N, C-alpha and C positions, 0 to 999 in steps of 0.2 A: 183527932188526927193522928198516926202513926208518922211520926217525925224520921225518917231514913237516912240521915245526914251521917256523913263517912259510913257509907256502906260496905259490910262485909265486915264491920265490928264485931258481927257476932263470932269470929274467928277465934277471938278471945278468950271465949269460953270455953271451946270446943279443941283447943290445941292438944290437948291431952290424949285425943283420940283419934288425931288427924292420920297418922299412920297407916292403920288398919280400913281406911276409907279410899286411899289414894289408888287411883287406875294406873298411876306409872310410879317409878320408884323414886323415894324420896331419899337423896343423900345425904349422910351425916359425916361424911369424911370435910375434916380439916384440911388447912393446908400446911405445907411443912413448918415446921418450929421455925426454921429459918427465915422462912417468907414473912415479912410482915403482913397484917392483915388488912384489906383493902378499903379505905373508906370513902367516903362521898366525894371530898376535896379532892382526892386521887380522879375519880371520875370526872369531874368538873375540869381536872389539869388535864386531862387526857383530851378532853373536846375544848381546850383553848388553844392559846398561842403555844407555837412551838417553845419558846422559852419555859412555860409553866409546864407543858409537858416533858421537858428533860429533865426534871426535878423528881418526876415517881421512879420508885425502883423500877428497872427496866422488866424484873420478871413480871411483878404487879401490873404493870403497862400492858405488856403483851398479853396477858391473861383478859384485861378489860378490855383491849382493842379485839381480842377473839368472842365477845360477846355482843358486838356492836353490830345492828342491822340499820345502816342508814337509807332513811327514806329519801334522802336528798344526797348527792355526793359531799363526803367530808373536804372541806375547802379550808385549812387552818393560816391561811396567808391573809396578808392586809388588802383592805378595799380599793378597787380599782377605780375610775374615773364614774361610774355607773351608782356609786353611793347614794342613796336614798333618792334616787332619781324617779322608781316607780311608781306607778300609782295604781290601788286596786280598780278603781271606777272606771278609769279608762286603761288598763292593764299596757300603757304605753311610756317609754322613758323620755322625759324632754332632750330633744335633738337627737333621737336615737329611733324616729316613727320609722323609717326605713327598714334600718339593721333589725327591728324587733319584729316587723311584717314579716321577716324573713326565719326569723327563729323560730322553731318548735314551740309549743304550750308546756312542753316539759322543761325546756331549757329556761322559758320566761318563770316558770314555779320555783325551780333553782335559785334563780336570782332573787326571788321574792325570798326566800327564806335567809339567803345569805344576806342581803341588804334591802330589807324591807323597806316600806314607803317612811318619810321623814317622821311624821308623828309615831311611830314605835322607837326610830331611833332616838327621839328626846326622850321616851320612857325609857329607853335604854339607859343612857346617859346620869336622866335623874335617878336612877336605881343607884347606881354607881357614884353618883355627889353627893349623894343622902346616905351614904356611908352603908347603905343595906337598910335605910328605915321604910318599912313598909306603910306608914302613915304617908309618907311621899307619895305613892302610887293610890293611895285610897283618896288623896286629896283631889286629886285629876278625875275622878268620876262626877257625875252629874248628879246633883242633889236628888234630884225626882226618884221616888219610889215608884216600882213598878211592880204590880201584883203579879205574880207567877199563875198563868192562867191554869186549866186543867192540861195536864200532860200523858197522852194515850192512854186516857181512863185513869187517871191516878185520883182522881177525886171518889171516883165508885168506888174504886178499891182502898180508901181510906189511908192513904200514905203519901208522904209528901219526899222528894226528890231531893229536894234544895234545903239548904242549912237552914234560910229564914224564909216565910211566903213570901218575900217579895224581893225584887233585885235592882239592879241599877246598871245604867252604862255610862262608857267612858265620854266623857265632854268631847273630845276629839272621835268624830264617826269614822274615821278609817283606823283606829285603833280598832274598834267593835268590827269594823269588815274584815279586819287582818284575822283576827281570832277566828271568825267564822271561816276563811279560807284555811287555815290550819286544821279545823276539825273535817273539812271536805278533804283536804290533801292527804291526812291520814287514810281518810277512807278508801280512797282513790290508790294510794299508794302500798297501801299495807298487804295485800295478796302478793306483791313481787316480794316480799321477805317472810311470807308464811304467815302473815296475820290478816284473817279473813272479817273484816271489822264491819259493824252496821250502827248507823247513828239509830238509836233507840233506847228507851229508859232501862232498857235490858243489858246494853252493850257500852257504846260511846257515848257519853252524853256530859263528861265533865272533865274538867282540869284544875291543878293547883298551882297558881301562880303564886311563885316566892320569888324571896331575892336571896343569893348564893350567899352564904355563913362569911365567907371570905372576901370574896372580891367583890359583892354587890350586885353580880353580875344577874340579869332578870331570867328568868325561865318558866316553862309551864310544865307541870308534870300531870301528862293524861291518863288517865286510869280505862283501860277497855276491861271486856267480858266482867261488867260489874254485879251481873246477875245470874249465875249459871243455874241451869234448870235442876228441878229435884231429881234423881236419879239414885234408887235404892242400894247399886252397886258402885256408882264411881263418886255420886254426890249426895249423899244421903242425910242433908243438911236442911231444914225448914227457914226460910229466913224471912218468912213472914206474907205478909200484902206484897212486898216489892217484888219479889222472885214468882207470884203467881203468873202462868201465861209465858215464861220465858222460854224462848226456844235457842239460848244460848248453851252449847254442849260443853260439860268440862271435860277438856283433852289437853294434848300438850300444848295446845295454842294458846294456854294460860302463860307458859313461858313467856311470853309475847304481849302479857297485858300492860308494860309499864312503857310510855311511849314520851321520851323527853324533847322539848323545844327549848334553845337556848337562844337568846337575841344576841345581837353584836355587841362584843365584850369593849366597851370607851375605855383609853388609858384616863387614870385617875389625875392625872398629874397635866397631861396636855390635852390638846383637842383631836389628837391621834385615835383610830381606830386599832384593837389589838388582835382582833379575831371576827370572822363574820358568824353568821348564826347558823344554828344546829338543827338538824329535825330526824331524831334516831330513836330505833327499836331498841330496847334492854331486854338482850335477851337472859332471863334468868332458869335456864336449865339447870336441874342439879347438879351439875358437876362442874357447873362455873363458878367463876369468884363472884359474880353481883348476885347468885342465889347464896354462896355460902358465908358473903360478908356483907352484903348491903341490906338481906332481908331481915328484919326482926324474925326471931324463933318461932314466937306465936302466929305469925302469918304467912310462914313457909309453903304453906298448902296452897295458897292462894296468891303466891308470887307478888305480893303488895310490896313495893316500895312507897315510902313515907317520904314528903317534902319535911316534914317535921314529924314528931313523935308527941310534942308538949308546944303551947302556944307561949308560954312564959320565957324559954329558952331554948336554943337549937342546939342539941347535942351535937357531937362531933360527927354522927355516922349519918346525918341527915343533911339533906341538900341545902336547905335554908330557911329563912322566915316567911310564911306565909303572907300573903297581901290580901287576894282575894279568892274565893272559888270562880271559876268561870265555866257556868252550864249554857250548853246548846240544845234547847229542847224543842220536842215536836210538840207544838199547842193547835194542830190543826184540828179540826172538828169532821172533816172528810180528807180533804185534800192536806196532805204535808204541808208546814208551816213552821220552819223552824227559827226560832229567835234565840238570843245571846241574854242571859242573866247573869250580872255578876253580883255575887253575895258574900 
C-alpha cells in the first residue's frame, strides 16, 4: 500500500521547476529591509488578545490583518456570560433557551467558535497549563484503536490518506463532535470569502492539531485543495494514486487553502480567559506577507503553511508543536458517511 501521509510532500522534489508551471504569477519580492520578517508568532499575536497584538510592528500587523479572511467575525475581547454554555448535541445554552430560539443559526455557530462547549475549553486550558506539551493532549484520547475503513475507493486505488492505518477518538465525545462541526462550518462558509471547498479526499479532509510554541494555545491548521487535478498546462505534476480522479482545479483558490482555528486562550496564571476562539482563512496570495514570510520556498507553489517542519523541535517560523492529525473521512459505501479519526 502507498502511504500518502503529508500530501503534497512531492513539492520538495520539484521546487526548482515550479515557476514554469504556474498559471498565475509567483512573486519573489522581499519586504523592504527596514520591515522585519513576519513570524508565525506575529500571526498568532494578531489573532490573540489586544495586549499581544499591540507588541507587533504596526506595519507587519497591518499587512497580516489584510491577509485574513474571517469565517467567523473576529472578536478579540474577553468572554461574556455565555462562556462554555453551549452544547453541540442540543445547540442550546443553559438558561438561555428563549434567547437562542430567537437567534439565527449563523449567530449560534459564531458563538460556538468564540466560546466552545466546556470539553473544548478544558482541552484549551490543558494545552496552556501543560506548557504546550502535546502528550497532555494525546493522553485525552481513548486508547481504543479504530481501523480506518476504505475512503472513497482508496483501497482499490492502493493508497492511504492517513498517517497510520488506524485512528482514535477523544474520550470526551463532545470534542469529537466539535471538530466535525469545524469541518462542516468551513465547508459552508468558505464561499463567503472565495473558498469553494468540498469534504472529499481530494480537497478538505484533514487538519493538524498543534500547540503554539510560545503561548501553548491550541489550534488546528486545516489544509484544503490537497490533491489538485493533473493539468499539463497549469498543474503538470503526477501525484500518484491519491490524485487520480481529482476534480480540484489548480487556480487562485489555492491561495486560500490554509484555514486556521484557534481555541479560546486561557491565562497561564489565573482562571481568566484572555481571548475567544478564531476561525480564519489565511490568504497567501503572492504579493502578501503570508506568502512572502510564512510559506517555505519549496512549497510556495502550493501555498502550504506548516504547523511544524520538524517533529523534534519547532522552528521559530512555525505555528507550534503537533499533537495529532485530525481526519474527517467519507467511509460510506454508497451514501456519504463521514467519520473522525485522530492519527
